[in-house]
N, C-alpha and C positions, 0 to 999 in steps of 0.2 A: 926867724929867717923866712923870706918870701922869694919865690922864683918869679921873674918877669920875662916875657918873651916878646921880641920884636918880630912878629910873624912875617912881615914883609922882607926882613933880612934873611930869613931862613930859606936855604935852597935844598935842604934835605940830605945832607951828608950822613946823618944818622948816628953820629958819634955819641950824642947825648943819650939816646934811648938804648944804645948798645952798652954804654957804661953804667947807666942808672935807670933800668927799666921800671923800677918801682916809682920813679918820679916823672919820667918822660915816656911818651910813646909816639907813634907816627900816625898821620892821617892817610887817606887813600892815595896821596901824591908823594908820600915819604917825608913830609915836613913834620917838624916837631909839634907835639901836643903836650902841654903840661898836664899831668895827671894829678899832681898834688902841689898846689901853689904854696901852701904853708908847710914848710919842711918839718916832718916829725923829728923829735929828738933822736939823735943817733944816726941820722941820715944826712947830716950837714956835709960830710965829706963827699958823698955821692953827688949832691947838688953842686958843690964847687967843682968837681971833676967834669960834670956836664957843661958848666959855664966855661971852664978853662979849655975844653977841647972843641968848642964851637968855632970853626974857622971864620965865620962871619961875625962873631960877637953878638949873635942874636939873643943870647941868654944873659940875663943880669940877675945877680943875687943882691937883695936888700937884707942887710944884717940886723934889721930892727929887732 
């Protein structure tokens, strides 16, 4: 599983890094930064929560 981010769509609501701080963080403007692109085993649910709670749909999960 891989996390992808459309940086230009992110406006910095912060839901992703509030829900899954092990996978996402924020930059100096409050926009999402992917900390771990390849999701470790056992953290799939956190990655999906980050994706599902992004109001702009800036986060995408590839299930490969």
